[in-house]
C-alpha positions as CSV (number, residue, x, y, z in Angstrom):
1,M,-27.5,25.5,77.1
2,R,-25.8,26.2,73.9
3,P,-24.1,23.4,71.9
4,L,-20.4,22.9,72.2
5,T,-18.2,24.2,69.4
6,I,-15.3,21.8,68.7
7,L,-12.4,22.6,66.4
8,V,-11.0,19.5,64.6
9,V,-7.5,20.1,63.4
10,D,-6.0,17.4,61.1
11,D,-4.5,17.3,57.6
12,V,-6.2,14.0,56.8
13,A,-9.7,14.7,55.4
14,D,-11.1,11.3,56.4
15,T,-10.1,11.8,60.0
16,C,-11.8,15.2,60.0
17,R,-15.0,13.8,58.5
18,M,-15.1,10.9,61.0
19,Y,-14.8,13.1,64.1
20,A,-16.8,16.0,62.8
21,G,-19.6,13.6,61.7
22,Y,-19.9,12.1,65.2
23,F,-19.6,15.4,67.0
24,R,-22.3,16.9,64.8
25,F,-24.4,13.7,65.4
26,V,-24.3,14.4,69.2
27,G,-25.2,18.0,68.7
28,A,-21.9,19.9,68.7
29,N,-20.9,22.6,66.2
30,V,-17.8,21.7,64.4
31,V,-15.1,23.8,62.7
32,I,-12.4,22.1,60.7
33,A,-8.8,23.2,60.0
34,T,-6.1,21.3,58.1
35,D,-3.0,22.7,59.9
36,G,-2.0,25.0,62.7
37,V,-2.1,28.2,60.6
38,E,-5.8,27.5,59.7
39,A,-6.4,26.5,63.3
40,L,-5.2,29.8,64.7
41,D,-7.5,31.7,62.3
42,A,-10.4,29.4,63.2
43,I,-9.8,29.9,67.0
44,R,-9.9,33.7,66.6
45,R,-13.0,33.6,64.4
46,H,-15.1,30.8,66.1
47,H,-14.0,30.7,69.7
48,P,-14.3,27.0,70.1
49,D,-15.0,25.3,73.5
50,A,-12.4,22.6,72.8
51,V,-9.8,21.6,70.2
52,L,-9.0,18.1,68.9
53,L,-5.5,18.4,67.5
54,D,-3.3,16.2,65.3
55,L,0.4,16.8,66.0
56,A,1.9,16.0,62.6
57,M,0.7,18.6,60.1
58,P,2.2,20.8,57.4
59,R,2.9,24.6,57.8
60,M,2.5,24.6,61.6
61,T,2.6,21.4,63.6
62,G,0.3,20.6,66.5
63,L,3.2,21.1,69.0
64,E,3.9,24.5,67.5
65,L,0.2,25.5,67.8
66,L,0.0,24.2,71.4
67,T,3.0,26.3,72.4
68,R,1.6,29.4,70.8
69,L,-1.8,29.0,72.4
70,R,-0.5,28.3,75.8
71,R,1.7,31.5,75.7
72,D,-1.4,33.5,74.8
73,P,-3.4,34.4,78.0
74,Q,-6.6,34.5,76.0
75,H,-6.2,30.8,75.0
76,R,-4.2,29.4,77.9
77,E,-7.2,27.6,79.4
78,L,-8.7,26.3,76.1
79,P,-9.1,22.5,76.4
80,I,-6.9,20.8,73.8
81,V,-6.8,17.0,73.1
82,A,-3.8,15.9,71.2
83,L,-4.8,12.9,69.0
84,T,-2.0,11.5,66.9
85,G,-0.6,8.5,65.1
86,Q,2.8,9.5,66.4
87,V,3.5,6.9,69.0
88,G,7.3,7.2,69.2
89,E,9.0,7.4,72.5
90,G,8.6,10.7,74.2
91,Q,5.7,12.0,72.0
92,Q,3.2,12.0,74.9
93,E,5.6,13.9,77.1
94,L,6.3,16.5,74.4
95,A,2.6,17.0,73.8
96,L,1.7,17.3,77.5
97,A,4.7,19.6,78.1
98,A,3.6,21.8,75.2
99,G,0.2,22.2,76.8
100,A,-2.1,19.4,75.7
101,D,-4.7,18.6,78.3
102,L,-4.9,15.0,77.1
103,Y,-2.9,12.8,74.7
104,L,-4.6,10.0,72.8
105,T,-3.3,7.8,70.0
106,K,-5.0,6.9,66.8
107,P,-7.1,5.0,66.2
108,C,-9.5,6.3,68.8
109,L,-13.2,6.0,68.4
110,P,-15.1,9.3,68.1
111,H,-17.4,8.7,71.0
112,V,-14.4,8.0,73.3
113,V,-12.8,11.3,72.2
114,F,-16.1,13.2,72.7
115,N,-16.4,11.8,76.2
116,F,-12.9,12.9,77.1
117,I,-13.7,16.4,75.7
118,V,-16.8,16.6,77.9
119,Q,-14.8,15.5,80.9
120,L,-12.2,18.2,80.2
121,L,-14.9,20.8,80.0
122,R,-16.2,19.7,83.4
123,G,-12.7,19.6,84.8
124,P,-11.2,21.8,87.5
125,G,-12.9,25.2,87.6
126,R,-15.5,23.8,85.2
127,G,-17.6,21.5,87.4
128,G,-15.3,18.6,88.4
129,P,-12.1,16.8,87.6
130,P,-11.5,15.0,84.3
131,Q,-10.5,11.4,84.4
132,Q,-6.9,10.4,83.6
133,S,-5.7,10.1,80.0
134,V,-5.5,6.8,78.2
């Protein structure tokens, strides 16, 4: 079985380092992008198994990226976890409506995020249903 490839998309370097470090520790390959524009390129080049996506970023927000990916038949089923510090009213609904498979708020421990990603990859059509979001 090949290792997972996870794309971490966040404009905060410390956040990328924290999640990427844990994902690598558990054996995943990690690609990092600092905004939606870089993420689109990384998705085309690296074909990740899942994406961890911040919503508030420069150039192209996470919501814009979600919308683009879900309109593209090639990426419609790509598991995407929205992880954000934006906890305002309606944020979760916006993210889920745009196509996020799961919405988590920061801070969220890396092992928790990784477990949710694994659940999503085992979800419907992939070996079993994921558990509900937090």
